[in-house]
N, C-alpha and C positions, 0 to 999 in steps of 0.2 A: 089746318084744314083736314077733314076726315073724308075718306071716300072708300068705296068698295071696289076692289079689282076683281072683275068676273073671270071665270075660267078661260074664256076665249081670249081675253086680253093677256092673261098670264101665259097662255099657250103661244100667243103671238110674240111675246117677249122671249120666251124660251127658244122658239124657232129662230128668231133673229140671232140670238146668242150662239146657238148651235151652228148656224150657217156661217157665221163670222169666225168662229173658233178655229185656230188658236189666236187669231188677231183680235184686237180690241174692237168693240162696237159700242154704239150708244144710240139711244132714241129718247123720245120725250113722251111723257105721260101727260096728256092734256085733257081738259074737259071742254067739249064743244057741244052746244045744244043739249045740255044736261046729260051727256053721256061721256064716259071715259073713253079716250081714243089713244091707241099706241101709234106713235109716228116714228118710223125708222129714219135714222140719219146716217149717211155714208161716212166712212173714214177715209180721208184723202191723204193720210200719212204716207202710204207707200208711194203715191205720186210725187209728193213733196220730196221724199227721200231720193227718189230716182232723179229728180230734176237738180237737186243740190244736196248731196249727202254730207257736205261739210256743215251746212246750216241746219239740216234736218238729219242728224246722225241715227235717229231711231226709226225703225220700220213700224208697221201697224201691229207687229207682235208685242211691242212694249210701249207704243205711243198712239195717241189719238188726236186727230184734227178734224173738226166738224166740217162736213161738206156744205156747199153753198145753199142747198135746199133748206137748210135749217133757218137761214136768216129771216125769211118772211114769217115763219111761225114765231120766232123770238120777238120780232117787231110787233106782231099782233098781240102777243102776250103782254109786252111792255105797255102797249096802248090800252090794255084792259079788255081787249076783244076776246081773249081766251083765258081760261083759268088753267094753271099748271099745278096739278097735285104734287106729290113729293119731289118729282124731278126725273132726271135721266135714268136710263137703265142700260146695262151692258155687262159683258163678262169681265172678269178681273184676272189679269195675268198675276199668278200667285207670287212670284219672287223675281226681283230684278237681279241681273248677274252681279256677283260680288265686285266691288270696285267700279261699278258703272256709274260715273258721275251724272250722266244724263238720266239715269234711272232712279236717282234719289228722290225722296219725298219732296224736297225743296223744288225740284224741277218738274214735278208732276202737275203743278197748278191745282186749280179748284176741283179737279175730278176726284180727288181723295175725299171730298166732302159728300159726294153723291152716293146713293145706295146702288149697289151693284148686285147682279144675279150671276150665278155660275150655271151653265147648262148641265 
């Protein structure tokens, strides 16, 4: 799928990344009513870490868990009600601490396949 990302959409993505930095952030690029729309998605990783640091040892500085507001958008997309151009956006934490098992590529999940922007 090919689409054009206009300046205001790119600016919205950059603003989201700058506001979240140094924490991870993510959003969705969707097409709704023939226009590209940037949808911010919250990162609830710090909340999970605070509730159970043993189960969620990483903070939002190196981890990302999508907030609940993303579910309706993903469901609508799966039903074919929305088109999602290339995918999520968000900043990239450059390097995981050496020896950090939780920070290894194997534990990052599918986020490594998404395109990321750096503010």
